[in-house]
C-alpha positions as CSV (number, residue, x, y, z in Angstrom):
1,G,57.8,-59.3,-39.1
2,R,59.2,-60.6,-42.4
3,V,62.4,-62.3,-43.4
4,S,64.3,-61.3,-46.5
5,F,66.5,-63.8,-48.3
6,S,68.2,-64.7,-51.6
7,T,68.9,-68.0,-53.3
8,V,72.3,-69.6,-52.8
9,G,73.6,-71.0,-56.0
10,K,71.3,-73.3,-58.0
11,G,68.8,-75.7,-56.5
12,T,68.6,-79.2,-57.8
13,V,65.6,-81.3,-59.0
14,G,65.6,-84.8,-60.6
15,P,63.9,-88.1,-60.7
16,S,62.8,-89.7,-57.5
17,P,63.1,-93.4,-56.6
18,V,59.3,-93.3,-56.4
19,V,57.8,-93.6,-59.9
20,G,55.9,-90.4,-61.0
21,W,57.7,-88.1,-58.6
22,V,60.7,-85.8,-58.6
23,H,62.7,-84.7,-55.7
24,G,65.0,-81.7,-55.1
25,A,66.5,-79.2,-52.8
26,V,67.2,-75.5,-52.6
27,M,68.9,-73.2,-50.1
28,W,68.4,-69.5,-49.2
29,V,70.6,-67.1,-47.2
30,V,68.7,-64.8,-44.8
31,T,69.8,-61.2,-45.4
32,G,67.7,-59.4,-42.9
33,G,64.2,-58.8,-41.8
34,T,61.6,-56.5,-40.2
35,G,59.9,-56.4,-36.8
36,W,60.9,-59.4,-34.7
37,F,63.3,-60.5,-37.5
38,A,65.1,-57.1,-37.8
39,G,68.8,-57.9,-38.4
40,A,68.2,-61.6,-38.9
41,R,70.9,-63.7,-40.6
42,G,71.0,-67.4,-41.3
43,L,70.1,-70.1,-43.8
44,I,66.9,-71.8,-44.9
45,T,66.9,-75.2,-46.6
46,S,64.1,-76.9,-48.5
47,N,63.9,-80.6,-49.5
48,F,60.9,-81.4,-51.6
49,V,59.1,-84.0,-53.7
50,A,56.5,-83.3,-56.3
51,S,54.2,-85.5,-58.4
52,A,52.9,-85.0,-62.0
53,Q,49.5,-84.4,-60.4
54,N,50.9,-81.3,-58.5
55,D,51.1,-83.0,-55.1
56,V,54.0,-81.4,-53.2
57,V,55.6,-82.2,-49.9
58,D,58.2,-79.5,-48.9
59,N,60.2,-79.8,-45.7
60,Q,62.0,-76.6,-44.7
61,F,64.5,-76.0,-42.0
62,A,65.6,-72.5,-40.9
63,R,68.6,-71.6,-38.7
64,L,68.1,-67.9,-37.8
65,Y,70.4,-65.7,-35.8
66,L,68.9,-62.6,-34.2
67,P,70.8,-59.7,-32.8
């Protein structure tokens, strides 16, 4: 199955305390889904860091409610 979602507001990104990196966050609202996720609702959050060399660490947390 798949989850459908849309962005909540605007994410944020800015300088990190670690030189050469930025950090940020974004949140999505789950609006539905297919298969196992049919009727899903909830939120997904992403906290990330990225370097100028395109290294990325992205930690996501999802809280899904299924009918």
